[in-house]
C-alpha positions in Angstrom: -10.4 4.9 9.8 -9.8 7.1 12.7 -9.7 5.2 16.0 -9.4 6.1 19.6 -10.6 9.6 18.8 -10.4 11.1 22.3 -8.0 8.5 23.9 -10.1 8.4 26.9 -10.2 5.5 29.4 -13.3 5.8 31.4 -12.6 6.2 35.2 -9.0 6.2 34.4 -7.9 8.9 31.9 -9.8 11.9 30.6 -10.3 12.7 26.8 -7.6 14.5 24.9 -8.5 18.2 24.3 -9.6 17.7 20.7 -12.1 19.6 18.6 -14.7 16.9 17.8 -16.9 18.9 15.5 -13.7 19.8 13.4 -12.7 16.1 13.4 -16.3 15.1 12.2 -16.1 17.9 9.6 -12.7 16.5 8.3 -14.0 13.0 8.3 -17.1 14.1 6.2 -14.9 16.0 3.7 -12.6 12.9 3.2 -14.9 10.1 3.5 -13.1 8.9 6.7 -14.7 6.2 8.9 -14.6 7.1 12.6 -14.3 4.0 15.0 -16.9 3.5 17.6 -14.7 1.7 20.2 -17.0 -0.8 22.0 -14.7 -1.4 24.9 -16.6 -0.5 28.1 -13.5 1.2 29.2 -13.5 3.5 26.2 -16.9 3.8 24.3 -15.1 6.3 22.2 -16.3 8.4 20.3 -19.0 9.5 22.9 -22.5 8.7 21.9 -23.4 12.5 22.0 -21.3 13.2 18.8 -22.8 10.5 16.7 -26.0 12.4 15.7 -23.8 15.2 14.2 -21.6 12.8 12.5 -24.6 11.0 11.0 -26.0 14.4 9.8 -22.6 15.1 8.1 -22.6 11.6 6.4 -19.8 10.2 8.5 -19.9 6.3 8.8 -18.6 4.4 11.7 -17.2 1.0 12.4 -18.1 -0.6 15.7 -15.0 -2.4 17.0 -14.7 -4.5 20.1 -11.1 -3.5 21.0 -10.8 -7.2 21.7 -7.5 -8.3 23.1 -8.9 -11.8 23.5 -11.8 -13.9 22.1 -13.7 -12.9 25.2 -13.5 -9.4 24.3 -15.6 -9.8 21.2 -18.6 -9.8 23.5 -18.0 -6.1 23.9 -19.7 -5.3 20.6 -22.9 -5.3 22.5 -21.7 -2.0 24.4 -20.8 -0.6 21.0 -24.1 -1.4 19.4 -25.9 0.1 22.4 -23.9 3.3 22.2 -24.5 3.6 18.5 -28.3 3.3 19.0 -28.1 6.0 21.9 -26.4 8.1 19.3 -29.1 7.7 16.7 -27.1 5.5 14.4 -28.7 2.9 12.2 -27.4 -0.2 10.4 -26.6 1.9 7.2 -24.4 4.2 9.2 -22.2 1.3 10.4 -19.6 0.1 7.8 -19.2 -3.4 9.3 -23.0 -4.2 9.0 -22.7 -3.9 5.2 -22.3 -6.8 2.8 -18.7 -7.3 1.8 -19.4 -6.0 -1.8 -20.7 -2.7 -0.5 -17.8 -2.3 1.9 -15.4 -2.8 -1.1 -17.3 -0.2 -3.2 -17.0 2.3 -0.2 -13.4 1.7 0.2 -12.6 2.0 -3.5 -14.4 5.3 -3.5 -12.3 6.5 -0.6 -9.0 5.5 -2.3 -10.2 7.3 -5.5 -10.7 10.4 -3.5 -7.1 10.4 -2.3 -5.6 10.2 -5.9 
């Protein structure tokens, strides 16, 4: 999984100068999951890129970036960002039943061998 794709902190630090389409292409080619960081200070990867990622077959994991139990509530912001980016349940790895996640990760490992 690739997390903190652009490293941005909203209202504090701009994104790194990275080529998001190239990152999405690489993730599609390797079966790599891209994190959707649900922290309201990050919301990274930006919602505007998820439609392209979905078209290329890239999956996401919505992660709260929680540093405490209270931070788990930030999943709400990630879900809203995912919906804004045209993602559906099947595009989000951590909405799958455990057995399907295991199959997905096994296929990823087999690609690497």
